[in-house]
Steps between C-alpha positions, in 0.01 A plus 500: 500500500328717250734420209600178326846608388736751648740668251787692655647759267322733259763516225485343158475134613267559799266727293481248215440206737218693676337580168501138382339388830250777577365504147421127545300580812766412755510721811842658514678721757778694333746646744730786389720682760536819301224733603479354838786696656782303339708551186791332319819675410420456122135604477377859459131464562234263628337379188463140418740352249728808503776488248822562689766495221417515136157576363553239222364157476764443237429351152135448394600288202336179550630339172870487581555615857453306817363780714266606228373142484449518872290816447289317246443199718404717802249693290348167404462419877323836561791657679434804718854631446460482128149662510643785718792544266266544199329779681825672592704435186731771376704498168811284512544349162483121510524492880202528743551804731243656728430823691593386848229701686224403254607141517502470873165686522350259251619189689352636823170606332444168340590301816293714745197469269478120573242426774696205637830688557595685811809728481658553843790749549700316760841355556513128552784379716420130532383234266126438551459205736199349319324501171626555142746774441708623211817693604598748224707755697781551241863561522463761767302284754473664844763359737266337754313308234821416316624339820179310526528375143858381567380305794207343302715414200784363699740710298636855573313772325757689291531864606840597386647605161388220275779467252369343174719334245417522117338204334583409139292301243689182431439515124703821491818360645774408266592141587775498239689724753346384826499152645304308762681364807513509874814590683738209515257308292307408817146378452299598194621776260269756670652824392561678173841652507609813312886529485696822518863565429706759696431790278129435479477465873689822567281697262189343658624582846555862402152513344347397831700777682414771243136396418212722584303384809142558606469733795345392827157618589463697816353220699766259383786720597570340852409136414814290517617268226436128552860372510400176320372695204759770463466689169776400254617870453543530877713185496691632195584815706680292758788416267568382153522138579207487751263361237749238377498360857127533527223459247735500207730242637641276216650231717400139415339600165691361202401666181463206259622713208830582663544241775578767739329715768396839365630820672144558632164346436133620508270214609131474426274253696160361381217718634188310413399139448462551130867594459403806299637753746849527649612710794832687488651364826614778745419775255244694724558871406380857525632599160238680288330264260639634182843476655447142592395402149797671352758365748367152537497451122881537510517168674614221259202296402251774605552735203144448383346437846125555544421585856169369658586729800778744575668545835370716767545599869214629713332454835248219462292254702390182342463133583661200343180413322623174321588360842209611724197529274303232313391522143189697602703772685402355836747485786605133547501539882146667505298456176237753603755772425586603144775746388470731205701764319853605546537340836485162310808611292345615181623834367296779344166657528326281245660182628391580861143572387498170300600296812234683698248414222590128530490508872146647490375237245658215694341621833158547335517146358600357836210675677258387236609130533636497144817328389761749390690440168787738451550675163727303268867566545510603125307816598654805662285450811592142524869548437524772763295292754715201437822684547392645835361180635765248416670519157765749629799367693414585862857545616564780248146639479483870423237735373414455142292671216303291260708400197491235239777305684242396751293329229539138386731493193372491151585220266818508291303562187414853618757746355648765738331788307162325557559418866323789669195496288488117535511536888211749500272316245547176691419670832184666352367176372570318827355783714178487291460139578572543865246781533243291307 
């Protein structure tokens, strides 16, 4: 074997992991199927780290924005993706946006200039049988490899419409209207319940029917819905009362303010161990984002809701990382394998690259015989890593962007207006200590 680490996938995560390893003298084989006779339905060219959707890396504000903070932290860790973005940056106000072609060319130029890296244009259909490997094949993993990953992880690789429900910041929920309870008061009060009367429900139901939906992409058009994650607007279209006998069922939920069951109820379930994020149960949707914000804020108790993630519906392949990976992104069943990028269930270009960066650093430490200490959970890198590798609830795990809801809460003395700046200043201080 001429390489020490085999990285499969030359997207954002694979490229970043390869950079972190090869610049430390580790011999890397980077396999990318595009350019070797294969393409995906989404990509247009064969360049490494091709941006398929938007050319924006979102906000670059590191003082009050979680993704901007992640940019800052990655720059402190000598990120390839951040360096290439600087070369390719185009005007976008406070956001970081790039020229796609210049960006991809910069990534490839910087990587191929490393003497310990070998770029191979090849499709990999099986998990390497020996040696260290990082699998960073993204949400459009080739079918044969996706099957192999499903076998290796002991769970089915998800290759259908992945219906994602919105997630709400707990501190934006009006608990003077909502209440915590489980149906029939069984067990703990595990759900936050938002009550609706008949008129509110009917208006909401009509809003789901009339709301503007996102169009399917060409390669998604013939992929069937997963019946267990049916979009809420599709259920609404089956009849006015369908939701009241489904995810909005009020049976067994006594509103303590009235002593009666509401006409309908929206339930939220805790989505992370910190209790800062709550998932809207059964509310996976293909409504456009602006329409979701407008409509979901008509739900009693969510009038001022702040969303950590909005709903979505798309073809996706990812693993249940909190269940199958350890805290160092290693497969529990086979620790020589690490996973990185969107296949781990993070969402977004920058987040994918960040997990690739960490996978590279972890592997380099392991090969060098050094103990690995993860970045503190108070940092953007640490919060994202912790969410992917165990802080999220495995049973409801879905792709997630970085957001302040993933961070350990601040103390009660921090005023709401100071919250974002307090998160970022704490993170910068703690990252500096970790790097030192």
